[in-house]
N, C-alpha and C positions, 0 to 999 in steps of 0.2 A: 557500588556499580549503579549507574543511572539506567533507567528503563531504555531499552533499545540498543544498549551497548553490549559488546561481546565481553565475556568474563576475562580476567587477566591471565588465567591459565589456559593452555590449549595452543594449538598450532593453526594459523590461517592456512587454508587450502586454496590453491588456485583452481579456477573452474572456467568452463565455457559452456554456454547453453547450446544444446543440440538443435533447438528450433527457437524461433522468435516467440516470446510470450504472446499469448492470444488475448484479445480484448473480449471480455464477457459483457454482453449488452443486457441491461436490466430496465424493464419498463415499470415505473412506479405507479401507484394508485392515483396519484394526482395528475397523471398524464406526462410527467417528465420521463425522459429516457437518458440514462447515464451509461457510460462504459467504464469498466474497471479492469486493470491488469496488474499483476504482481511483478515487481522487478527485484531480483536478488542482488543484494549489495555485497555481502561477504559470507563465507562459509568457514567454520572453524571446527577442527576435530578435537574433541574433548576427552580422549581416552577410549576405553572399551567397556561395554556392559559386563558386569561381574558374572551374570548368569549365562549369557549366550556367547560372550566374547566378541560380539559384533561391535564395530566402531560406532561411536556416538558423534553425530554431527549437529552443530547448532547453525541455523541459517538466519541471517539478518536480511530482512526484505522490507520493501515499502510498497504501498498500493498507490497506483496512479489512477486518478478519477477524472473523466472529462464529461462535460455536459453535451449531449447530442441534441436534445430537444427540451424546451421549457415552455409550457403554455404561457401566453402573454399575461394572463391574470395572476400568475405567480411572481412576476417580476416587479419588484418594488424598489424604487430609487431611494437611497438613504437621505436623511435630513439631519440637521444639527442636533435635533432632539432624539434622533433614532439611536438605538443601541448597536448599530452596525449590521444586524441581521437583515438580509434582503438586499444588501449592497451589491451592486453589479461589480464583480471582480474582473470581468473581461472588457477589453476595449473594442 
């Protein structure tokens, strides 16, 4: 099984979120501000716990990150000799 994939055994469970996932705003030491939220991709029921009998759920999720503020001195345009770090990903 590849990392991030659901195991082959178990049952996919349909779901709906009761509220929209919230963005968490984080201010970094370097002055950047980013926002992060988790989006649930899939939920699988993988049986029941032997001790408690409670159902075992596996959740596949991904984090969405957006840049809110970046100080100008941290923005570096890529060059041919650059290793790609600091390249502006946004247009």
